[in-house]
PDB file of N, H, CA, C and O in Angstrom:
ATOM      1  N   UNK A   1     -31.228 116.506 -29.128  1.00  0.00           N
ATOM      2  CA  UNK A   1     -30.708 116.327 -27.860  1.00  0.00           C
ATOM      3  C   UNK A   1     -29.527 117.018 -27.667  1.00  0.00           C
ATOM      4  O   UNK A   1     -28.728 117.224 -28.580  1.00  0.00           O
ATOM      5  N   UNK A   2     -29.333 117.486 -26.216  1.00  0.00           N
ATOM      6  H   UNK A   2     -29.983 117.318 -25.474  1.00  0.00           H
ATOM      7  CA  UNK A   2     -28.004 118.163 -26.147  1.00  0.00           C
ATOM      8  C   UNK A   2     -26.787 116.925 -25.688  1.00  0.00           C
ATOM      9  O   UNK A   2     -26.952 115.712 -25.562  1.00  0.00           O
ATOM     10  N   UNK A   3     -25.758 117.606 -25.537  1.00  0.00           N
ATOM     11  H   UNK A   3     -25.623 118.592 -25.639  1.00  0.00           H
ATOM     12  CA  UNK A   3     -24.412 116.712 -25.129  1.00  0.00           C
ATOM     13  C   UNK A   3     -24.424 116.530 -23.814  1.00  0.00           C
ATOM     14  O   UNK A   3     -24.479 117.542 -23.116  1.00  0.00           O
ATOM     15  N   UNK A   4     -24.382 115.366 -23.244  1.00  0.00           N
ATOM     16  H   UNK A   4     -24.337 114.544 -23.811  1.00  0.00           H
ATOM     17  CA  UNK A   4     -24.182 115.048 -22.005  1.00  0.00           C
ATOM     18  C   UNK A   4     -22.636 115.369 -21.502  1.00  0.00           C
ATOM     19  O   UNK A   4     -21.758 114.695 -22.041  1.00  0.00           O
ATOM     20  N   UNK A   5     -22.312 116.156 -20.704  1.00  0.00           N
ATOM     21  H   UNK A   5     -23.025 116.704 -20.266  1.00  0.00           H
ATOM     22  CA  UNK A   5     -20.917 116.507 -20.418  1.00  0.00           C
ATOM     23  C   UNK A   5     -20.774 115.721 -19.031  1.00  0.00           C
ATOM     24  O   UNK A   5     -21.756 115.711 -18.289  1.00  0.00           O
ATOM     25  N   UNK A   6     -19.593 115.056 -18.638  1.00  0.00           N
ATOM     26  H   UNK A   6     -18.796 115.064 -19.241  1.00  0.00           H
ATOM     27  CA  UNK A   6     -19.152 114.582 -17.464  1.00  0.00           C
ATOM     28  C   UNK A   6     -18.198 115.409 -16.824  1.00  0.00           C
ATOM     29  O   UNK A   6     -17.234 115.976 -17.338  1.00  0.00           O
ATOM     30  N   UNK A   7     -18.615 115.417 -15.515  1.00  0.00           N
ATOM     31  H   UNK A   7     -19.398 114.957 -15.098  1.00  0.00           H
ATOM     32  CA  UNK A   7     -17.819 116.134 -14.653  1.00  0.00           C
ATOM     33  C   UNK A   7     -16.714 115.570 -13.803  1.00  0.00           C
ATOM     34  O   UNK A   7     -17.068 114.544 -13.223  1.00  0.00           O
ATOM     35  N   UNK A   8     -15.561 115.920 -13.579  1.00  0.00           N
ATOM     36  H   UNK A   8     -15.274 116.754 -14.051  1.00  0.00           H
ATOM     37  CA  UNK A   8     -14.508 115.225 -12.971  1.00  0.00           C
ATOM     38  C   UNK A   8     -14.923 115.298 -11.438  1.00  0.00           C
ATOM     39  O   UNK A   8     -15.501 116.225 -10.870  1.00  0.00           O
ATOM     40  N   UNK A   9     -14.451 113.996 -10.870  1.00  0.00           N
ATOM     41  H   UNK A   9     -13.981 113.243 -11.332  1.00  0.00           H
ATOM     42  CA  UNK A   9     -14.822 113.884  -9.410  1.00  0.00           C
ATOM     43  C   UNK A   9     -13.959 115.034  -8.568  1.00  0.00           C
ATOM     44  O   UNK A   9     -12.860 115.439  -8.946  1.00  0.00           O
ATOM     45  N   UNK A  10     -14.659 115.506  -7.330  1.00  0.00           N
ATOM     46  H   UNK A  10     -15.552 115.177  -7.023  1.00  0.00           H
ATOM     47  CA  UNK A  10     -14.030 116.519  -6.599  1.00  0.00           C
ATOM     48  C   UNK A  10     -13.015 116.062  -5.841  1.00  0.00           C
ATOM     49  O   UNK A  10     -13.261 115.165  -5.035  1.00  0.00           O
ATOM     50  N   UNK A  11     -11.772 116.557  -5.946  1.00  0.00           N
ATOM     51  H   UNK A  11     -11.572 117.286  -6.601  1.00  0.00           H
ATOM     52  CA  UNK A  11     -10.552 116.302  -5.169  1.00  0.00           C
ATOM     53  C   UNK A  11     -10.937 116.641  -3.563  1.00  0.00           C
ATOM     54  O   UNK A  11     -11.410 117.745  -3.294  1.00  0.00           O
ATOM     55  N   UNK A  12     -10.723 115.689  -2.567  1.00  0.00           N
ATOM     56  H   UNK A  12     -10.339 114.792  -2.785  1.00  0.00           H
ATOM     57  CA  UNK A  12     -10.723 116.033  -1.287  1.00  0.00           C
ATOM     58  C   UNK A  12      -9.771 117.126  -0.669  1.00  0.00           C
ATOM     59  O   UNK A  12      -8.582 116.992  -0.959  1.00  0.00           O
ATOM     60  N   UNK A  13     -10.065 118.037   0.023  1.00  0.00           N
ATOM     61  H   UNK A  13     -11.031 118.145   0.258  1.00  0.00           H
ATOM     62  CA  UNK A  13      -9.645 119.298   0.396  1.00  0.00           C
ATOM     63  C   UNK A  13      -8.618 118.432   1.492  1.00  0.00           C
ATOM     64  O   UNK A  13      -8.928 117.408   2.102  1.00  0.00           O
ATOM     65  N   UNK A  14      -7.302 119.168   1.545  1.00  0.00           N
ATOM     66  H   UNK A  14      -7.050 120.000   1.050  1.00  0.00           H
ATOM     67  CA  UNK A  14      -6.295 118.816   2.355  1.00  0.00           C
ATOM     68  C   UNK A  14      -6.494 119.106   3.776  1.00  0.00           C
ATOM     69  O   UNK A  14      -6.211 118.313   4.674  1.00  0.00           O
ATOM     70  N   UNK A  15      -7.000 120.295   3.950  1.00  0.00           N
ATOM     71  H   UNK A  15      -7.229 120.939   3.221  1.00  0.00           H
ATOM     72  CA  UNK A  15      -7.169 121.116   5.166  1.00  0.00           C
ATOM     73  C   UNK A  15      -8.894 121.289   5.382  1.00  0.00           C
ATOM     74  O   UNK A  15      -9.621 121.655   4.458  1.00  0.00           O
ATOM     75  N   UNK A  16      -9.338 121.003   6.581  1.00  0.00           N
ATOM     76  H   UNK A  16      -8.748 120.705   7.332  1.00  0.00           H
ATOM     77  CA  UNK A  16     -10.455 121.075   6.683  1.00  0.00           C
ATOM     78  C   UNK A  16     -10.718 122.468   7.303  1.00  0.00           C
ATOM     79  O   UNK A  16      -9.739 123.075   7.738  1.00  0.00           O
ATOM     80  N   UNK A  17     -12.099 123.108   7.396  1.00  0.00           N
ATOM     81  H   UNK A  17     -12.894 122.615   7.043  1.00  0.00           H
ATOM     82  CA  UNK A  17     -12.134 124.554   7.782  1.00  0.00           C
ATOM     83  C   UNK A  17     -11.740 124.339   9.268  1.00  0.00           C
ATOM     84  O   UNK A  17     -11.046 125.288   9.633  1.00  0.00           O
ATOM     85  N   UNK A  18     -11.937 123.426  10.256  1.00  0.00           N
ATOM     86  H   UNK A  18     -12.500 122.655   9.960  1.00  0.00           H
ATOM     87  CA  UNK A  18     -11.611 123.614  11.316  1.00  0.00           C
ATOM     88  C   UNK A  18     -10.110 123.768  11.727  1.00  0.00           C
ATOM     89  O   UNK A  18      -9.652 124.458  12.637  1.00  0.00           O
ATOM     90  N   UNK A  19      -9.407 122.902  10.778  1.00  0.00           N
ATOM     91  H   UNK A  19      -9.779 122.341  10.039  1.00  0.00           H
ATOM     92  CA  UNK A  19      -7.954 123.121  11.000  1.00  0.00           C
ATOM     93  C   UNK A  19      -7.487 124.466  10.416  1.00  0.00           C
ATOM     94  O   UNK A  19      -6.519 124.959  10.993  1.00  0.00           O
ATOM     95  N   UNK A  20      -7.933 125.062   9.508  1.00  0.00           N
ATOM     96  H   UNK A  20      -8.720 124.661   9.039  1.00  0.00           H
ATOM     97  CA  UNK A  20      -7.575 126.129   9.283  1.00  0.00           C
ATOM     98  C   UNK A  20      -7.586 127.427  10.252  1.00  0.00           C
ATOM     99  O   UNK A  20      -6.797 128.368  10.335  1.00  0.00           O
ATOM    100  N   UNK A  21      -8.823 127.111  10.979  1.00  0.00           N
ATOM    101  H   UNK A  21      -9.464 126.347  10.911  1.00  0.00           H
ATOM    102  CA  UNK A  21      -8.875 128.211  12.115  1.00  0.00           C
ATOM    103  C   UNK A  21      -8.137 127.572  13.451  1.00  0.00           C
ATOM    104  O   UNK A  21      -8.304 128.129  14.536  1.00  0.00           O
ATOM    105  N   UNK A  22      -7.387 126.486  13.351  1.00  0.00           N
ATOM    106  H   UNK A  22      -7.251 126.034  12.469  1.00  0.00           H
ATOM    107  CA  UNK A  22      -6.484 126.423  14.547  1.00  0.00           C
ATOM    108  C   UNK A  22      -7.096 124.932  15.436  1.00  0.00           C
ATOM    109  O   UNK A  22      -6.456 124.425  16.357  1.00  0.00           O
ATOM    110  N   UNK A  23      -8.315 124.446  14.984  1.00  0.00           N
ATOM    111  H   UNK A  23      -8.835 124.858  14.236  1.00  0.00           H
ATOM    112  CA  UNK A  23      -8.782 123.403  15.722  1.00  0.00           C
ATOM    113  C   UNK A  23      -8.419 122.150  15.281  1.00  0.00           C
ATOM    114  O   UNK A  23      -9.205 121.496  14.596  1.00  0.00           O
ATOM    115  N   UNK A  24      -7.242 121.691  15.608  1.00  0.00           N
ATOM    116  H   UNK A  24      -6.603 122.222  16.164  1.00  0.00           H
ATOM    117  CA  UNK A  24      -6.523 120.169  14.800  1.00  0.00           C
ATOM    118  C   UNK A  24      -7.173 119.299  15.813  1.00  0.00           C
ATOM    119  O   UNK A  24      -7.482 119.722  16.927  1.00  0.00           O
ATOM    120  N   UNK A  25      -7.397 117.974  15.382  1.00  0.00           N
ATOM    121  H   UNK A  25      -7.146 117.631  14.477  1.00  0.00           H
ATOM    122  CA  UNK A  25      -7.636 116.857  16.100  1.00  0.00           C
ATOM    123  C   UNK A  25      -6.215 115.966  16.261  1.00  0.00           C
ATOM    124  O   UNK A  25      -5.975 115.042  15.484  1.00  0.00           O
ATOM    125  N   UNK A  26      -5.516 116.251  17.094  1.00  0.00           N
ATOM    126  H   UNK A  26      -5.712 117.002  17.726  1.00  0.00           H
ATOM    127  CA  UNK A  26      -4.359 115.703  17.531  1.00  0.00           C
ATOM    128  C   UNK A  26      -4.377 114.268  17.938  1.00  0.00           C
ATOM    129  O   UNK A  26      -5.235 114.014  18.783  1.00  0.00           O
ATOM    130  N   UNK A  27      -3.714 113.371  17.584  1.00  0.00           N
ATOM    131  H   UNK A  27      -3.017 113.577  16.897  1.00  0.00           H
ATOM    132  CA  UNK A  27      -3.443 111.937  17.775  1.00  0.00           C
ATOM    133  C   UNK A  27      -2.094 111.561  18.079  1.00  0.00           C
ATOM    134  O   UNK A  27      -1.232 111.886  17.263  1.00  0.00           O
ATOM    135  N   UNK A  28      -1.783 110.976  19.039  1.00  0.00           N
ATOM    136  H   UNK A  28      -2.483 110.712  19.702  1.00  0.00           H
ATOM    137  CA  UNK A  28      -0.470 110.598  19.343  1.00  0.00           C
ATOM    138  C   UNK A  28       0.106 109.534  18.455  1.00  0.00           C
ATOM    139  O   UNK A  28      -0.494 108.470  18.306  1.00  0.00           O
ATOM    140  N   UNK A  29       1.481 109.834  17.738  1.00  0.00           N
ATOM    141  H   UNK A  29       1.969 110.698  17.859  1.00  0.00           H
ATOM    142  CA  UNK A  29       2.030 108.775  16.702  1.00  0.00           C
ATOM    143  C   UNK A  29       2.272 107.804  17.663  1.00  0.00           C
ATOM    144  O   UNK A  29       2.399 108.027  18.866  1.00  0.00           O
ATOM    145  N   UNK A  30       2.341 106.584  17.047  1.00  0.00           N
ATOM    146  H   UNK A  30       2.238 106.402  16.069  1.00  0.00           H
ATOM    147  CA  UNK A  30       2.957 105.062  17.505  1.00  0.00           C
ATOM    148  C   UNK A  30       4.646 105.232  17.948  1.00  0.00           C
ATOM    149  O   UNK A  30       5.151 104.751  18.962  1.00  0.00           O
ATOM    150  N   UNK A  31       5.230 105.905  17.081  1.00  0.00           N
ATOM    151  H   UNK A  31       4.819 106.296  16.256  1.00  0.00           H
ATOM    152  CA  UNK A  31       6.697 105.928  17.490  1.00  0.00           C
ATOM    153  C   UNK A  31       6.962 106.701  18.504  1.00  0.00           C
ATOM    154  O   UNK A  31       6.267 107.717  18.526  1.00  0.00           O
ATOM    155  N   UNK A  32       7.814 106.577  19.464  1.00  0.00           N
ATOM    156  H   UNK A  32       8.379 105.752  19.446  1.00  0.00           H
ATOM    157  CA  UNK A  32       8.436 107.551  20.306  1.00  0.00           C
ATOM    158  C   UNK A  32      10.013 107.846  20.079  1.00  0.00           C
ATOM    159  O   UNK A  32      10.827 107.013  19.682  1.00  0.00           O
ATOM    160  N   UNK A  33      10.256 109.065  20.378  1.00  0.00           N
ATOM    161  H   UNK A  33       9.594 109.742  20.701  1.00  0.00           H
ATOM    162  CA  UNK A  33      11.563 109.449  19.878  1.00  0.00           C
ATOM    163  C   UNK A  33      12.275 109.700  21.491  1.00  0.00           C
ATOM    164  O   UNK A  33      11.686 109.869  22.559  1.00  0.00           O
ATOM    165  N   UNK A  34      13.774 109.650  21.201  1.00  0.00           N
ATOM    166  H   UNK A  34      14.253 109.513  20.334  1.00  0.00           H
ATOM    167  CA  UNK A  34      14.315 110.106  22.610  1.00  0.00           C
ATOM    168  C   UNK A  34      15.358 111.373  22.204  1.00  0.00           C
ATOM    169  O   UNK A  34      16.277 111.143  21.419  1.00  0.00           O
ATOM    170  N   UNK A  35      15.195 112.544  22.700  1.00  0.00           N
ATOM    171  H   UNK A  35      14.448 112.731  23.338  1.00  0.00           H
ATOM    172  CA  UNK A  35      15.946 113.509  22.573  1.00  0.00           C
ATOM    173  C   UNK A  35      17.110 113.532  23.431  1.00  0.00           C
ATOM    174  O   UNK A  35      16.971 113.637  24.650  1.00  0.00           O
ATOM    175  N   UNK A  36      18.479 113.423  22.777  1.00  0.00           N
ATOM    176  H   UNK A  36      18.592 113.338  21.787  1.00  0.00           H
ATOM    177  CA  UNK A  36      19.530 113.178  23.703  1.00  0.00           C
ATOM    178  C   UNK A  36      19.919 114.525  24.230  1.00  0.00           C
ATOM    179  O   UNK A  36      20.320 114.510  25.394  1.00  0.00           O
ATOM    180  N   UNK A  37      19.887 115.680  23.630  1.00  0.00           N
ATOM    181  H   UNK A  37      19.562 115.692  22.684  1.00  0.00           H
ATOM    182  CA  UNK A  37      20.015 116.856  24.189  1.00  0.00           C
ATOM    183  C   UNK A  37      19.405 117.098  25.656  1.00  0.00           C
ATOM    184  O   UNK A  37      20.042 117.182  26.706  1.00  0.00           O
ATOM    185  N   UNK A  38      18.025 117.188  25.472  1.00  0.00           N
ATOM    186  H   UNK A  38      17.508 117.119  24.618  1.00  0.00           H
ATOM    187  CA  UNK A  38      17.203 117.217  26.689  1.00  0.00           C
ATOM    188  C   UNK A  38      17.213 115.987  27.602  1.00  0.00           C
ATOM    189  O   UNK A  38      17.094 116.052  28.826  1.00  0.00           O
ATOM    190  N   UNK A  39      17.354 114.951  26.952  1.00  0.00           N
ATOM    191  H   UNK A  39      17.451 114.899  25.958  1.00  0.00           H
ATOM    192  CA  UNK A  39      17.279 113.607  27.996  1.00  0.00           C
ATOM    193  C   UNK A  39      15.761 113.134  28.221  1.00  0.00           C
ATOM    194  O   UNK A  39      15.487 112.396  29.168  1.00  0.00           O
ATOM    195  N   UNK A  40      14.901 113.530  27.427  1.00  0.00           N
ATOM    196  H   UNK A  40      15.124 114.129  26.659  1.00  0.00           H
ATOM    197  CA  UNK A  40      13.466 112.976  27.622  1.00  0.00           C
ATOM    198  C   UNK A  40      12.961 112.431  26.264  1.00  0.00           C
ATOM    199  O   UNK A  40      13.472 112.633  25.163  1.00  0.00           O
ATOM    200  N   UNK A  41      11.930 111.748  26.537  1.00  0.00           N
ATOM    201  H   UNK A  41      11.515 111.584  27.431  1.00  0.00           H
ATOM    202  CA  UNK A  41      11.119 111.313  25.373  1.00  0.00           C
ATOM    203  C   UNK A  41      10.524 112.370  24.613  1.00  0.00           C
ATOM    204  O   UNK A  41      10.179 113.368  25.247  1.00  0.00           O
ATOM    205  N   UNK A  42      10.369 112.347  23.593  1.00  0.00           N
ATOM    206  H   UNK A  42      10.649 111.536  23.078  1.00  0.00           H
ATOM    207  CA  UNK A  42       9.463 113.270  22.502  1.00  0.00           C
ATOM    208  C   UNK A  42       8.491 112.603  21.839  1.00  0.00           C
ATOM    209  O   UNK A  42       8.651 111.663  21.060  1.00  0.00           O
ATOM    210  N   UNK A  43       7.168 113.273  22.269  1.00  0.00           N
ATOM    211  H   UNK A  43       7.038 114.037  22.902  1.00  0.00           H
ATOM    212  CA  UNK A  43       5.929 112.705  21.611  1.00  0.00           C
ATOM    213  C   UNK A  43       5.712 113.415  19.932  1.00  0.00           C
ATOM    214  O   UNK A  43       5.932 114.552  19.515  1.00  0.00           O
ATOM    215  N   UNK A  44       5.240 112.299  19.316  1.00  0.00           N
ATOM    216  H   UNK A  44       5.061 111.375  19.654  1.00  0.00           H
ATOM    217  CA  UNK A  44       5.036 113.284  17.770  1.00  0.00           C
ATOM    218  C   UNK A  44       3.365 112.917  17.676  1.00  0.00           C
ATOM    219  O   UNK A  44       2.794 111.827  17.664  1.00  0.00           O
ATOM    220  N   UNK A  45       2.864 114.256  17.619  1.00  0.00           N
ATOM    221  H   UNK A  45       3.328 115.141  17.629  1.00  0.00           H
ATOM    222  CA  UNK A  45       1.308 114.362  17.275  1.00  0.00           C
ATOM    223  C   UNK A  45       1.182 114.433  15.557  1.00  0.00           C
ATOM    224  O   UNK A  45       2.023 114.937  14.812  1.00  0.00           O
ATOM    225  N   UNK A  46      -0.028 113.825  15.173  1.00  0.00           N
ATOM    226  H   UNK A  46      -0.711 113.416  15.778  1.00  0.00           H
ATOM    227  CA  UNK A  46      -0.498 114.116  13.926  1.00  0.00           C
ATOM    228  C   UNK A  46      -2.006 114.298  13.895  1.00  0.00           C
ATOM    229  O   UNK A  46      -2.865 113.500  14.270  1.00  0.00           O
ATOM    230  N   UNK A  47      -2.147 115.449  13.400  1.00  0.00           N
ATOM    231  H   UNK A  47      -1.449 116.097  13.096  1.00  0.00           H
ATOM    232  CA  UNK A  47      -3.815 115.709  13.050  1.00  0.00           C
ATOM    233  C   UNK A  47      -4.447 114.713  11.947  1.00  0.00           C
ATOM    234  O   UNK A  47      -3.997 114.534  10.815  1.00  0.00           O
ATOM    235  N   UNK A  48      -5.714 114.036  12.579  1.00  0.00           N
ATOM    236  H   UNK A  48      -6.080 114.182  13.498  1.00  0.00           H
ATOM    237  CA  UNK A  48      -6.188 113.080  11.978  1.00  0.00           C
ATOM    238  C   UNK A  48      -7.010 113.756  10.809  1.00  0.00           C
ATOM    239  O   UNK A  48      -7.569 112.986  10.027  1.00  0.00           O
ATOM    240  N   UNK A  49      -7.171 115.418  10.564  1.00  0.00           N
ATOM    241  H   UNK A  49      -6.717 116.044  11.198  1.00  0.00           H
ATOM    242  CA  UNK A  49      -7.976 115.655   9.576  1.00  0.00           C
ATOM    243  C   UNK A  49      -6.917 116.209   8.415  1.00  0.00           C
ATOM    244  O   UNK A  49      -7.226 116.039   7.235  1.00  0.00           O
ATOM    245  N   UNK A  50      -5.958 116.718   8.676  1.00  0.00           N
ATOM    246  H   UNK A  50      -5.707 116.856   9.634  1.00  0.00           H
ATOM    247  CA  UNK A  50      -5.155 117.337   7.652  1.00  0.00           C
ATOM    248  C   UNK A  50      -3.867 116.903   7.694  1.00  0.00           C
ATOM    249  O   UNK A  50      -3.123 117.304   6.799  1.00  0.00           O
ATOM    250  N   UNK A  51      -3.397 116.115   8.595  1.00  0.00           N
ATOM    251  H   UNK A  51      -4.002 115.789   9.322  1.00  0.00           H
ATOM    252  CA  UNK A  51      -2.042 115.431   8.513  1.00  0.00           C
ATOM    253  C   UNK A  51      -0.755 116.321   8.673  1.00  0.00           C
ATOM    254  O   UNK A  51       0.321 116.189   8.091  1.00  0.00           O
ATOM    255  N   UNK A  52      -1.137 117.278   9.624  1.00  0.00           N
ATOM    256  H   UNK A  52      -2.012 117.385  10.096  1.00  0.00           H
ATOM    257  CA  UNK A  52      -0.140 118.251  10.031  1.00  0.00           C
ATOM    258  C   UNK A  52       0.862 117.560  11.310  1.00  0.00           C
ATOM    259  O   UNK A  52       0.171 117.158  12.246  1.00  0.00           O
ATOM    260  N   UNK A  53       1.927 117.418  11.444  1.00  0.00           N
ATOM    261  H   UNK A  53       2.489 117.744  10.684  1.00  0.00           H
ATOM    262  CA  UNK A  53       2.547 116.984  12.507  1.00  0.00           C
ATOM    263  C   UNK A  53       3.094 118.002  13.566  1.00  0.00           C
ATOM    264  O   UNK A  53       3.262 119.137  13.119  1.00  0.00           O
ATOM    265  N   UNK A  54       3.380 117.823  14.785  1.00  0.00           N
ATOM    266  H   UNK A  54       3.244 116.901  15.148  1.00  0.00           H
ATOM    267  CA  UNK A  54       4.079 118.508  15.885  1.00  0.00           C
ATOM    268  C   UNK A  54       4.765 117.570  16.929  1.00  0.00           C
ATOM    269  O   UNK A  54       4.365 116.432  17.176  1.00  0.00           O
ATOM    270  N   UNK A  55       5.696 118.088  17.435  1.00  0.00           N
ATOM    271  H   UNK A  55       6.021 119.012  17.234  1.00  0.00           H
ATOM    272  CA  UNK A  55       6.426 117.194  18.347  1.00  0.00           C
ATOM    273  C   UNK A  55       6.384 117.922  19.642  1.00  0.00           C
ATOM    274  O   UNK A  55       6.269 119.146  19.694  1.00  0.00           O
ATOM    275  N   UNK A  56       6.483 117.124  20.726  1.00  0.00           N
ATOM    276  H   UNK A  56       6.577 116.129  20.683  1.00  0.00           H
ATOM    277  CA  UNK A  56       6.410 117.843  22.155  1.00  0.00           C
ATOM    278  C   UNK A  56       7.152 116.905  23.010  1.00  0.00           C
ATOM    279  O   UNK A  56       6.989 115.685  23.011  1.00  0.00           O
ATOM    280  N   UNK A  57       8.175 117.725  23.910  1.00  0.00           N
ATOM    281  H   UNK A  57       8.307 118.717  23.909  1.00  0.00           H
ATOM    282  CA  UNK A  57       8.540 116.864  24.811  1.00  0.00           C
ATOM    283  C   UNK A  57       7.806 116.947  26.356  1.00  0.00           C
ATOM    284  O   UNK A  57       7.376 117.917  26.981  1.00  0.00           O
ATOM    285  N   UNK A  58       7.853 115.679  26.641  1.00  0.00           N
ATOM    286  H   UNK A  58       8.202 114.892  26.133  1.00  0.00           H
ATOM    287  CA  UNK A  58       6.995 115.228  27.656  1.00  0.00           C
ATOM    288  C   UNK A  58       7.781 115.063  29.061  1.00  0.00           C
ATOM    289  O   UNK A  58       7.179 114.674  30.062  1.00  0.00           O
TER     290      UNK A  58
END
């Protein structure tokens, strides 16, 4: 009989193929920040698929 070889489980990808093409799934973060220089609230967005963050002054 042959020897049974165990394979290591696959690691999940950090970035999906949609995110690589620039189609992120943005979700608004729970914390709101205040920008003192601009005098407005700044929203923090996080991609649900890859975890990338971006900020936007509303």
